[in-house]
VMD Tcl script that draws the C-alpha trace (Angstrom):
set ca {
  {54.04 -65.62 1.41}
  {51.95 -67.74 3.67}
  {50.53 -71.11 2.70}
  {47.09 -69.80 1.56}
  {48.81 -67.17 -0.62}
  {50.98 -69.86 -2.22}
  {47.91 -71.94 -2.94}
  {46.09 -68.99 -4.50}
  {49.14 -68.11 -6.63}
  {49.43 -71.72 -7.81}
  {45.74 -71.78 -8.83}
  {46.08 -68.47 -10.74}
  {49.16 -69.78 -12.59}
  {47.34 -73.01 -13.52}
  {44.34 -71.05 -14.79}
  {46.52 -68.69 -16.90}
  {48.54 -71.59 -18.33}
  {45.34 -73.44 -19.25}
  {43.95 -70.31 -20.95}
  {47.18 -69.67 -22.87}
  {47.33 -73.28 -24.04}
  {43.84 -73.06 -25.57}
  {44.27 -69.77 -27.48}
  {43.72 -69.75 -31.20}
  {46.60 -69.17 -33.63}
  {45.23 -65.79 -34.76}
  {44.88 -64.59 -31.17}
  {48.43 -65.65 -30.36}
  {49.77 -63.79 -33.40}
  {47.85 -60.61 -32.53}
  {49.08 -60.77 -28.92}
  {52.68 -61.27 -30.11}
  {52.36 -58.30 -32.52}
  {50.86 -56.10 -29.78}
  {53.66 -57.10 -27.40}
  {56.30 -56.32 -30.04}
  {54.73 -52.90 -30.72}
  {54.58 -52.10 -27.01}
  {58.22 -53.12 -26.52}
  {59.34 -50.95 -29.45}
  {57.86 -47.88 -27.71}
  {59.40 -48.78 -24.37}
  {62.37 -46.65 -23.42}
  {64.40 -47.40 -20.33}
  {64.58 -44.49 -17.94}
  {67.76 -44.13 -15.90}
  {67.44 -44.68 -12.18}
  {67.84 -41.58 -10.09}
  {70.89 -41.45 -7.87}
  {70.32 -39.93 -4.48}
  {73.98 -39.66 -3.42}
  {76.49 -37.02 -4.43}
  {74.66 -36.06 -7.62}
  {71.80 -34.72 -5.49}
  {74.22 -32.70 -3.37}
  {75.91 -31.30 -6.47}
  {72.60 -30.24 -7.95}
  {71.65 -28.52 -4.72}
  {74.92 -26.60 -4.59}
  {74.63 -25.63 -8.25}
  {71.05 -24.46 -7.73}
  {72.09 -22.39 -4.70}
  {75.14 -20.97 -6.46}
  {73.21 -20.10 -9.60}
  {70.62 -17.97 -7.87}
  {72.10 -16.59 -4.69}
  {75.86 -16.19 -4.95}
  {75.56 -13.27 -7.34}
  {73.68 -11.33 -4.73}
  {76.15 -8.77 -3.31}
  {74.42 -8.48 0.04}
  {74.61 -12.21 0.62}
  {78.30 -12.27 -0.27}
  {79.00 -9.36 2.07}
  {77.12 -11.00 4.93}
  {78.93 -14.32 4.40}
  {82.30 -12.55 4.33}
  {81.47 -10.63 7.52}
  {80.46 -13.82 9.31}
  {83.63 -15.57 8.18}
  {85.82 -12.66 9.38}
  {84.01 -12.51 12.72}
  {84.41 -16.26 13.19}
  {88.13 -16.09 12.41}
  {88.55 -13.15 14.79}
  {86.68 -14.90 17.59}
  {88.75 -18.04 17.12}
  {91.99 -16.01 17.22}
  {90.81 -14.12 20.31}
  {89.94 -17.36 22.10}
  {93.33 -18.87 21.25}
  {95.43 -15.87 22.29}
  {93.12 -13.97 24.63}
  {93.72 -13.00 28.28}
  {92.14 -16.20 29.62}
  {94.96 -18.21 28.06}
  {97.59 -16.03 29.71}
  {95.85 -16.26 33.09}
  {95.84 -20.06 32.94}
  {99.49 -20.06 31.95}
  {100.36 -17.80 34.91}
  {98.45 -20.06 37.32}
  {100.19 -23.14 35.97}
  {103.58 -21.45 36.21}
  {102.87 -20.34 39.77}
  {101.89 -23.85 40.81}
  {104.94 -25.42 39.23}
  {107.45 -22.93 40.63}
  {105.94 -22.66 44.13}
  {107.74 -24.08 47.14}
  {104.70 -26.12 48.18}
  {104.24 -29.55 46.60}
  {101.20 -30.12 44.39}
  {99.72 -32.55 46.94}
  {99.36 -29.66 49.40}
  {96.90 -27.97 47.03}
  {94.94 -31.20 46.70}
  {94.63 -31.64 50.49}
  {91.11 -30.80 51.68}
  {92.34 -29.20 54.89}
  {94.84 -26.94 53.12}
  {92.22 -24.34 52.19}
  {91.03 -24.04 55.81}
  {94.66 -23.84 57.01}
  {95.29 -20.96 54.59}
  {92.22 -19.10 55.88}
  {93.29 -19.54 59.52}
  {96.87 -18.52 58.89}
  {95.90 -15.37 56.97}
  {94.03 -13.95 60.04}
}
mol new
graphics top color blue
foreach p $ca { graphics top sphere $p radius 0.5 }
foreach p [lrange $ca 0 end-1] q [lrange $ca 1 end] { graphics top cylinder $p $q radius 0.2 }
display resetview
């Protein structure tokens, strides 16, 4: 709060305190009874939790309505099988064997690895193959 807001708040508090000090006994008793009645009807509501409870409700809502649908289950199973097959194919496919053959050829060749890294080696190979 800035200084003018503090001053305004102080004046409001003084005015309310002055008014409360000059209330009659009957008025005070009626206000106390009204406050007690209002508090008896007050019921605390629990605060909503946004964390894992929200995620659980979402999963339960999805599972309750859609998982019984046979078409959805079949589509999800097909996607899972295709994903597993693709992953297996990538791990054991021909590209893996080709890389292994290239690595094996480089390691067992008579030329040192630095010869392949030399920039002039490629041009030397082209000239010598003619």
